[in-house]
Phi, psi and omega in degrees: 000154175272148180222124177240127183268132176239133178267124178235135175284123178290143182304125179063015180222088183296340180194138003287172183265160170256144186251134173246144180229150171259125173257141182222135175211169188236138172226163179281183190267000184253027170225161174259144175255110180281159187302329185248013177301144178289149179303144179267175187272345189278123181256353181232138175278112180245112184227165178214146183203157171276172171290149184060041178225147170265142173222124183259164162211166180241127173259120185255127179245147182207136178260140173228147180084356180161165178277154182230133185246162174065040182280132177231157176220147177215165183231147179271171166297155173256123189241139176268171182295331180269010175092357177292149186227149170243115191287153179296341177293343177265010180236128184240134180250139178226144168270130179281127182256130180274134173246155187260127174258113184279323181221126181302152176295158176306135176072011174266138177260013178286166179256154171301152179150194183270136179231130176288134181207301182291138182247101184272119181294147179293328180231162179298117182292347181281325183219002179079007182276163173290147179255115181288153174293157183292133179249098185289333182282337184261282184230358179074004180273171183101189188261124169288321176240108185254160183274313185206142357284170180217170179252152173251130179258140185307125175078007182242128181285141171232102179279148170247128176268131181240118178257120178252120176257134180255109181298160186293338182263012181286135178287143175293153179139192184259136180233145180226149176194205182200153167261130182254129180245130179230153175208167182297124177073017184242137172294133183305147181242134180240131179249117182296146175235127178237119182243130170257124176260117180281156187270058168205165189232133175284145183294152180293317179267130183299149175282318181283132172270152185206161177218111184241027176084181181247184189239030179299327182288349182293327185302308182297320181294334180260004177067033180232166181270140177296152175067017172263166178296322178298317178297318182297325177294317179293317178302318181298324179295321176293319178297317178299322180296318176299315180300320179294341178257018177062029175250133182297118180283150176291151175276120180305143186302325185286352179268350178288150177299152177288138180260125180280171183294336179270358178103340180285157183258154176232103183271008188305312187275348185246348192300310186295318179294322177294317178299314179299319180296311182298320181289311186291323183263006172056048182290126182248003178213137184242113177277115171275120179289152179306149181310126188279054181228154188296322186224071187294338179261002181236251185296330183260020187300313182296320177296320179296319178296318178296321178299312183294317182292317180291327178293313182294322178299318178297315179297318181295319179300332183255006178074023182254006189282336186299325181258018184283137178205161172242126175280097197284318181194145183264121173049063174299130190221026171200178185297319181294320180294320177299318180293323178296320177301314181297320180295310181294319180295323178298320177297313181299314183290331174294322179295312178194116184296345181278350175282123183276138177260121180256137178215134177280082181207150179280161184283344177257121183299134179294325182221115182304335181290345178280344188088191182239165179244018188300324181269354184262319189261135176254327179239108180268132182233082181282146167300140187313308184285352182258003180292132177251112189294320185295310179289332175297319178295324177297317180292324175297317180296333179278358178097005177282169175250152172242127167248188175212162176205165179225152174197136180059209181235061188271162177106151180289326179249154178295136168240177184287070186302147186256067170238157188293336182264022165249163182305141182292340175299337178301338180272349182256319189290336179301332178291329174291319179292322174307313180300317181305321183265007183062037176269133188245009179214163181221135182234138174219139195289330174192166177239002187227043179276086183254357194287346185271013176209160181282332182208102182296343178284335186264308178241131180298124179301135179240103182301132184057026177073012186220326192258100188291120178079005179299130178068024183218105177245354176240160168241146178291128185288354181302321180288343176263005172095015178207160182268084179188193183269155164239124183282167178243161174300326181293320177296319179300321180286332171297318175301317179300321176295321177299320178291321176303319179299323177296321176303313182295319180296317178298317181293319178297320180294325184273323189234003179099155184301320183297329180297320178285321183301325182295329177280322179300322181300336178283342186244319190224117178253328178192180176290354181241003185216103181215163180288122182263354180264110183297331179296323178291321176298317180295328177293320177295320177301319178297320179296321177296318179299318177297318179297323179294318180292329179281339183273359182294000000 
């Protein structure tokens, strides 16, 4: 550990002095650092990444012997031996904010307490400026929860999250730099950073398709009106954040073509903005919304067919048709719902058989009396614990797709549930399990479910009063002093899983499917059997990287 001595005058005792020290250590990004965890042994941040990849680490600071105020951190450029550089502009620092879990989620063996989750940027991500603290006496603006500077309290850990992005033109090799920590009256402290850049590049457009909901709830949380220009700017920031984490962002409603009274679409006024959005945010899947008519399978049937055909034709003309789908119905769970799926799917397929029908349902029917959906559904999205491998393989052989999704803590056996009081590795490992089952997409119902609490920054939102952090991977940036998103540690680990999947895809493309499968078997065997030690997962990731460099 690093130790910096600070001289503080003890109250009413000018001499002798009491000594305060800063302890600093480094951990990787797939574990949580609790407030009272003991210091770790690593004094250097040692990371590795491909080009066009983010790789994080956590720098943990702790004061002993007294409190320390005005702590700041900055990072240098990372320089290689031959003088090549990775600029500090590609490295982002966040202060980890602890939220309180009052009652553990169902089936969690965690304890109530503080959990690090929200990642508050050191500077305003909109313009790079410093964010002043909130001044309630003047205008109430600024940050209630700020990133930097911050104070260290004796015996309490304060982690800093460091995101390192490796640009596509970075030369492979070893790079070195440092994080510099300063505080009032303290000699600066430097923590070495060593980065290995591997000689391969992750694709610009994600391989995994995904659906993580829309951002309508963002308007109220930011105190703005929906469908205004101000809302659209904020919405775009959230969409950009998903794209930066290799998650398919939703297409904002105002970018869809106008629908005429006869059902056909007119993209004249929206086309250029939609094209720019799809290109810039690397959108790999296009959700066609259900026909916007009251009775699409009855009185409005002809209009619905024209809507679907003209929409698909438009997508095909622009090369956006490959990922086109309709989210037909959510979790059909009785005979009537199954019949509704079949009716709507028949309409879609009559319009154009190439439009894929997506349904959050498993490939094995829950009740044989409901019938089957085999001819209706093209993209099956089973809940993790309800996936049936044998019927799933049949649907894959028939040309269907398999995605996966999670919600609450369902299933007879534990799966990698997505609540804040389960291991953060749970947000990374599902992408490995997806690969095991040949699943090519991931669905989550929303990322902004803030409505069940007065302040998500203070108390962790518990969906339905029980599921901590369910449906919430962002925090509203208003409390951090800007109109935008604040990411979570859980979202970052979902990104890490998406990047892991790219490693597997690259290796399979170069050396065959079996080459990737042998590594996946070390990490993911089923939705009920996966590697729970993040260090072992990272070791397998390193092995895949080595195999990729040797396969060139």
